[in-house]
MDTraj code that builds the backbone (N, CA, C; nanometers):
import mdtraj as md
import numpy as np

residues = "UNK UNK UNK UNK UNK UNK UNK UNK UNK UNK UNK UNK UNK UNK UNK UNK UNK UNK UNK UNK UNK UNK UNK UNK UNK UNK UNK UNK UNK UNK UNK UNK UNK UNK UNK UNK UNK UNK UNK UNK UNK UNK UNK UNK UNK UNK UNK UNK UNK UNK UNK UNK UNK UNK UNK UNK UNK UNK UNK UNK UNK UNK UNK UNK UNK UNK UNK UNK UNK UNK UNK UNK UNK UNK UNK UNK UNK UNK UNK UNK UNK UNK UNK UNK UNK UNK UNK UNK UNK UNK UNK UNK UNK UNK UNK UNK UNK UNK UNK UNK UNK UNK UNK UNK UNK UNK UNK UNK UNK UNK UNK UNK UNK UNK".split()
xyz = np.array([
    [0.8177, -1.3823, -1.1318],
    [0.7137, -1.3698, -1.1023],
    [0.6864, -1.2408, -1.1237],
    [0.5641, -1.2998, -1.1562],
    [0.4745, -1.1771, -1.3557],
    [0.4793, -1.0481, -1.2508],
    [0.4362, -0.9141, -1.3568],
    [0.3812, -0.8080, -1.2927],
    [0.3067, -0.7852, -1.2465],
    [0.2000, -0.9106, -1.2450],
    [0.0698, -0.8502, -1.1544],
    [0.0616, -0.9061, -1.0366],
    [0.1609, -1.0064, -1.0051],
    [0.1189, -1.0926, -0.9004],
    [0.2494, -0.9439, -0.8099],
    [0.3614, -0.8708, -0.9140],
    [0.3460, -0.8166, -0.8146],
    [0.3350, -0.6572, -0.7366],
    [0.2392, -0.6649, -0.8842],
    [0.1418, -0.5161, -0.8796],
    [0.0210, -0.5385, -0.7366],
    [0.0184, -0.6632, -0.7126],
    [-0.1374, -0.7302, -0.6168],
    [-0.0422, -0.7112, -0.4683],
    [0.0415, -0.7958, -0.4570],
    [0.1388, -0.7436, -0.3347],
    [0.2357, -0.6486, -0.3359],
    [0.1855, -0.5300, -0.4076],
    [0.2040, -0.3967, -0.3770],
    [0.1261, -0.3551, -0.3094],
    [-0.0405, -0.3472, -0.4187],
    [-0.1681, -0.2850, -0.3151],
    [-0.1114, -0.3829, -0.1852],
    [-0.1724, -0.4815, -0.1814],
    [-0.1236, -0.5680, -0.0177],
    [-0.0315, -0.4733, 0.1062],
    [0.0840, -0.4993, -0.0134],
    [0.1809, -0.3822, 0.0733],
    [0.1462, -0.2119, 0.1538],
    [0.0567, -0.1691, 0.0384],
    [0.0332, 0.0274, 0.0459],
    [-0.0943, 0.0262, 0.1474],
    [-0.1821, -0.1058, 0.1533],
    [-0.2696, -0.1191, 0.2499],
    [-0.2645, -0.1290, 0.3622],
    [-0.1546, -0.2467, 0.4149],
    [-0.0794, -0.2557, 0.5390],
    [0.0021, -0.1227, 0.5764],
    [0.0686, -0.0496, 0.4978],
    [0.0868, 0.0798, 0.5540],
    [0.0152, 0.1691, 0.5928],
    [-0.1405, 0.1575, 0.4708],
    [-0.2907, 0.3071, 0.5060],
    [-0.2796, 0.2085, 0.6471],
    [-0.3211, 0.1208, 0.6406],
    [-0.3596, 0.0324, 0.8355],
    [-0.2780, 0.1695, 0.9414],
    [-0.1430, 0.1072, 0.9246],
    [-0.1039, 0.1291, 1.0198],
    [-0.0246, 0.3194, 1.0359],
    [-0.0479, 0.3700, 0.9403],
    [-0.0117, 0.5348, 0.9469],
    [-0.0813, 0.6017, 0.8962],
    [-0.2043, 0.5162, 0.8329],
    [-0.3297, 0.6045, 0.8712],
    [-0.3076, 0.7385, 0.7011],
    [-0.2341, 0.6870, 0.5863],
    [-0.2271, 0.7698, 0.4785],
    [-0.1557, 0.6687, 0.4174],
    [-0.1810, 0.6402, 0.2405],
    [-0.1004, 0.5945, 0.1468],
    [0.0004, 0.6716, 0.1544],
    [0.1403, 0.6129, 0.1624],
    [0.2649, 0.6231, 0.1456],
    [0.3011, 0.6766, 0.0075],
    [0.3674, 0.7373, -0.0385],
    [0.4664, 0.7533, -0.1663],
    [0.5513, 0.6874, -0.1866],
    [0.6065, 0.6749, -0.2482],
    [0.7998, 0.5684, -0.2778],
    [0.8964, 0.6681, -0.2321],
    [0.9196, 0.7982, -0.2057],
    [0.9831, 0.8884, -0.0873],
    [0.9265, 0.8298, 0.0408],
    [0.8335, 0.8525, 0.0596],
    [0.7627, 0.8064, 0.2302],
    [0.8282, 0.6658, 0.2891],
    [0.8224, 0.5416, 0.1435],
    [0.8539, 0.3838, 0.1871],
    [1.0148, 0.4672, 0.1789],
    [1.0601, 0.4842, 0.1287],
    [1.2053, 0.5035, 0.1468],
    [1.2691, 0.5407, 0.2695],
    [1.1694, 0.6297, 0.2607],
    [1.2063, 0.7027, 0.3994],
    [1.2052, 0.6424, 0.5556],
    [1.1000, 0.5394, 0.5345],
    [1.0744, 0.4599, 0.6520],
    [1.1239, 0.3335, 0.6521],
    [1.2079, 0.2812, 0.5373],
    [1.3095, 0.1702, 0.5598],
    [1.4146, 0.2250, 0.5946],
    [1.5159, 0.3557, 0.5566],
    [1.6056, 0.4051, 0.5737],
    [1.6035, 0.4144, 0.7555],
    [1.4982, 0.5108, 0.7762],
    [1.4630, 0.5330, 0.9595],
    [1.4956, 0.3847, 1.0147],
    [1.4472, 0.2687, 0.9719],
    [1.4671, 0.1278, 1.0148],
    [1.5628, 0.0949, 1.0322],
    [1.7223, 0.0953, 0.9445],
    [1.7993, 0.0881, 0.9153],
    [1.9023, 0.0988, 0.9929],
    [1.8203, 0.2804, 1.0130],
    [1.9496, 0.3192, 1.1181],
    [1.9297, 0.3405, 1.2542],
    [1.7824, 0.2626, 1.2608],
    [1.7568, 0.2445, 1.4104],
    [1.6679, 0.3322, 1.4683],
    [1.5649, 0.3572, 1.3881],
    [1.4074, 0.4390, 1.4134],
    [1.4165, 0.5434, 1.5040],
    [1.4794, 0.6814, 1.5214],
    [1.4888, 0.7792, 1.6222],
    [1.3917, 0.8389, 1.5870],
    [1.3338, 0.8597, 1.6794],
    [1.2352, 0.9791, 1.7119],
    [1.2937, 1.1886, 1.6360],
    [1.4038, 1.1857, 1.6658],
    [1.4995, 1.2937, 1.6948],
    [1.4425, 1.3721, 1.4917],
    [1.4213, 1.5204, 1.5216],
    [1.4099, 1.5456, 1.3541],
    [1.5359, 1.5262, 1.2790],
    [1.4942, 1.5309, 1.2042],
    [1.5967, 1.5137, 1.0897],
    [1.6173, 1.6216, 0.9936],
    [1.7271, 1.6882, 0.9399],
    [1.7838, 1.7899, 0.8466],
    [1.7501, 1.6940, 0.7508],
    [1.6822, 1.8056, 0.5671],
    [1.6296, 1.7954, 0.4931],
    [1.7942, 1.6844, 0.4013],
    [1.9183, 1.7376, 0.4495],
    [2.0406, 1.6366, 0.3972],
    [2.0216, 1.4983, 0.4957],
    [1.9765, 1.4893, 0.5462],
    [1.9884, 1.3309, 0.6467],
    [1.8346, 1.2914, 0.6082],
    [1.7110, 1.3397, 0.5444],
    [1.6167, 1.2596, 0.4836],
    [1.6967, 1.1798, 0.3901],
    [1.7665, 1.2992, 0.3298],
    [1.8118, 1.1955, 0.1680],
    [1.8811, 1.1080, 0.1839],
    [1.9909, 1.0979, 0.3335],
    [2.0826, 1.0136, 0.3628],
    [2.0495, 0.8845, 0.4109],
    [1.9089, 0.9441, 0.4347],
    [1.8496, 0.8023, 0.4835],
    [1.7493, 0.6955, 0.3868],
    [1.7374, 0.7983, 0.2876],
    [1.7101, 0.6808, 0.1808],
    [1.7938, 0.6780, 0.1018],
    [1.8945, 0.7077, 0.1150],
    [1.9961, 0.5373, 0.0131],
    [2.0673, 0.4941, 0.0864],
    [2.0372, 0.5281, 0.2569],
    [2.0916, 0.3755, 0.3628],
    [1.9340, 0.3088, 0.2939],
    [1.7991, 0.3530, 0.2259],
    [1.7630, 0.2328, 0.2526],
    [1.7799, 0.2154, 0.1214],
    [1.7645, 0.2425, 0.0110],
    [1.7757, 0.2045, -0.1487],
    [1.9010, 0.1055, -0.1434],
    [2.0624, 0.1872, -0.1193],
    [2.1845, 0.0458, -0.0606],
    [2.1214, -0.1231, 0.0026],
    [2.0520, -0.0817, 0.1690],
    [1.9656, -0.1894, 0.1754],
    [1.8749, -0.2232, 0.1186],
    [1.8626, -0.1851, -0.0142],
    [1.7185, -0.2573, -0.0529],
    [1.7841, -0.3393, -0.1773],
    [1.9089, -0.3086, -0.2541],
    [1.9837, -0.3661, -0.2822],
    [2.1155, -0.4162, -0.2593],
    [2.1130, -0.4549, -0.1562],
    [2.2121, -0.5187, -0.0635],
    [2.1701, -0.6909, -0.0917],
    [1.9973, -0.7063, -0.1126],
    [1.9495, -0.8218, -0.1294],
    [1.9777, -0.9087, -0.2559],
    [2.0515, -0.8262, -0.3375],
    [2.0549, -0.9275, -0.5090],
    [2.2441, -0.8978, -0.5246],
    [2.2921, -0.8865, -0.3835],
    [2.4663, -0.8348, -0.4255],
    [2.4703, -0.7386, -0.4885],
    [2.4514, -0.5813, -0.4797],
    [2.4827, -0.4915, -0.5530],
    [2.5381, -0.3684, -0.5079],
    [2.5083, -0.3803, -0.3244],
    [2.5607, -0.3837, -0.2209],
    [2.6306, -0.3908, -0.1332],
    [2.6984, -0.3939, -0.0247],
    [2.7895, -0.4364, 0.1286],
    [2.7785, -0.3485, 0.2078],
    [2.7555, -0.3770, 0.3364],
    [2.7931, -0.2329, 0.4176],
    [2.9587, -0.2706, 0.4850],
    [3.0220, -0.1333, 0.4464],
    [3.1428, -0.1600, 0.4919],
    [3.1667, -0.0926, 0.6397],
    [3.0833, -0.0485, 0.6711],
    [3.0862, -0.0745, 0.8653],
    [2.9973, 0.1189, 0.8625],
    [3.0535, 0.1600, 0.9799],
    [2.8956, 0.2709, 1.0531],
    [3.0463, 0.3826, 1.0563],
    [2.9859, 0.4936, 1.0935],
    [3.0468, 0.6002, 1.1119],
    [3.0344, 0.6429, 1.3125],
    [3.1310, 0.7288, 1.3381],
    [3.0655, 0.7749, 1.4629],
    [2.9081, 0.7847, 1.4831],
    [2.8533, 0.7947, 1.4046],
    [2.7012, 0.9039, 1.4795],
    [2.6185, 0.7794, 1.4121],
    [2.7346, 0.6463, 1.3967],
    [2.5839, 0.5160, 1.3593],
    [2.5322, 0.5409, 1.2187],
    [2.6217, 0.5807, 1.1103],
    [2.5241, 0.6143, 1.0169],
    [2.5409, 0.4627, 0.9278],
    [2.5738, 0.3655, 0.8752],
    [2.6272, 0.2968, 0.7601],
    [2.6179, 0.3366, 0.6076],
    [2.8042, 0.2522, 0.6058],
    [2.8525, 0.3234, 0.4982],
    [2.8592, 0.2354, 0.3963],
    [2.8443, 0.2073, 0.2905],
    [2.8295, 0.0813, 0.2038],
    [2.8882, 0.0885, 0.1075],
    [2.9714, -0.0343, 0.0268],
    [2.9960, -0.0549, -0.0898],
    [2.9705, -0.1159, -0.1726],
    [2.9687, -0.0969, -0.3164],
    [2.8886, -0.0799, -0.4538],
    [2.9942, -0.1883, -0.5264],
    [2.9051, -0.3359, -0.5104],
    [2.9617, -0.4326, -0.5815],
    [2.9879, -0.4565, -0.7241],
    [2.8675, -0.4244, -0.7331],
    [2.8481, -0.4225, -0.9238],
    [2.7648, -0.3045, -0.9492],
    [2.7589, -0.3237, -1.0951],
    [2.6817, -0.1932, -1.1056],
    [2.4888, -0.2507, -1.1569],
    [2.4104, -0.1240, -1.1122],
    [2.3372, -0.1556, -1.1608],
    [2.2634, -0.1921, -1.2928],
    [2.2006, -0.2209, -1.3794],
    [2.1755, -0.2321, -1.4805],
    [2.1137, -0.1625, -1.5102],
    [2.0961, -0.1001, -1.6573],
    [2.0105, 0.0060, -1.7273],
    [1.8919, 0.0441, -1.7365],
    [1.8394, 0.0620, -1.7143],
    [1.6854, 0.0800, -1.7102],
    [1.6391, 0.1868, -1.7765],
    [1.4967, 0.1746, -1.8426],
    [1.4151, 0.3062, -1.8430],
    [1.3151, 0.2783, -1.6894],
    [1.2256, 0.4728, -1.6860],
    [1.1867, 0.5082, -1.5425],
    [1.0936, 0.2946, -1.5316],
    [1.0145, 0.3135, -1.6200],
    [0.9027, 0.2288, -1.5404],
    [0.9744, 0.0531, -1.5250],
    [1.0975, 0.0475, -1.5828],
    [1.1246, -0.0189, -1.5322],
    [1.2566, -0.0178, -1.3882],
    [1.2883, 0.0917, -1.3932],
    [1.3103, 0.1412, -1.2030],
    [1.2758, 0.1104, -1.1503],
    [1.1309, 0.1675, -1.1649],
    [1.0213, 0.1574, -1.0194],
    [0.9808, 0.0442, -1.0531],
    [1.0101, -0.0841, -1.1065],
    [0.9239, -0.2376, -1.1316],
    [1.0499, -0.3053, -0.9906],
    [1.1525, -0.2734, -1.0654],
    [1.2867, -0.3191, -0.9572],
    [1.3095, -0.3044, -0.8367],
    [1.2603, -0.1281, -0.8227],
    [1.2352, -0.0549, -0.6570],
    [1.1899, -0.1816, -0.6094],
    [0.9929, -0.1117, -0.6649],
    [0.9479, -0.1803, -0.5959],
    [0.9478, -0.3760, -0.5472],
    [1.0074, -0.4683, -0.6776],
    [1.0415, -0.5714, -0.6290],
    [1.1327, -0.6093, -0.5217],
    [1.2169, -0.5165, -0.4883],
    [1.2851, -0.5251, -0.3576],
    [1.2290, -0.4420, -0.2351],
    [1.1504, -0.4008, -0.2510],
    [1.0521, -0.3164, -0.1884],
    [1.0234, -0.4750, -0.0811],
    [0.9310, -0.4581, -0.1965],
    [0.8052, -0.6345, -0.1686],
    [0.9106, -0.7150, -0.0533],
    [1.0175, -0.7362, -0.1420],
    [1.1332, -0.8702, -0.0905],
    [1.1338, -0.7921, 0.0768],
    [1.2119, -0.6709, 0.0474],
    [1.2465, -0.6159, 0.2029],
    [1.1506, -0.6369, 0.3034],
    [0.9887, -0.6157, 0.2773],
    [0.9248, -0.5846, 0.4148],
    [0.8732, -0.7254, 0.4154],
    [0.8721, -0.8286, 0.2883],
    [0.8578, -0.9630, 0.3342],
    [0.9595, -1.0840, 0.4478],
    [1.0656, -0.9922, 0.3839],
    [1.1681, -1.0407, 0.4467],
    [1.1633, -1.0154, 0.6371],
    [1.1225, -0.8760, 0.6681],
    [1.1635, -0.8058, 0.7422],
    [0.9641, -0.8280, 0.8468],
    [0.9235, -0.9682, 0.7695],
    [0.7898, -1.0347, 0.8331],
    [0.6923, -0.9254, 0.8180],
    [0.6938, -0.8070, 0.7462],
    [0.5760, -0.7170, 0.7962],
    [0.4307, -0.7727, 0.6705],
    [0.4456, -0.8068, 0.5511],
    [0.3777, -0.9044, 0.4525],
    [0.4234, -1.0006, 0.4288],
])
top = md.Topology()
chain = top.add_chain()
for i, resn in enumerate(residues, 1):
    res = top.add_residue(resn, chain, resSeq=i)
    for name in ("N", "CA", "C"):
        top.add_atom(name, md.element.get_by_symbol(name[0]), res)
traj = md.Trajectory(xyz[None], top)
């Protein structure tokens, strides 16, 4: 896919998220949402550390799609733990953002959201 297609699909995802939540989410909010979905989506209050953990769950989940991570198991509080299978490619910041966006789009497509 070319960058123009990814950008158009990203705008479509943002529009759907605005429709669903009432405001345009930033990258951290999207990662938090994915992490919450993967953790089990409870309405409890999360500490700052737990919010960071949810974003980590999201990143690992996203990169599982390309074989970079796999789930090792779950702890007693049902938090998933991941094992890195191969190193992530070395990229500059714009490339990292595009890589992450592409994986987010794949995730939401797979989940049937877009």
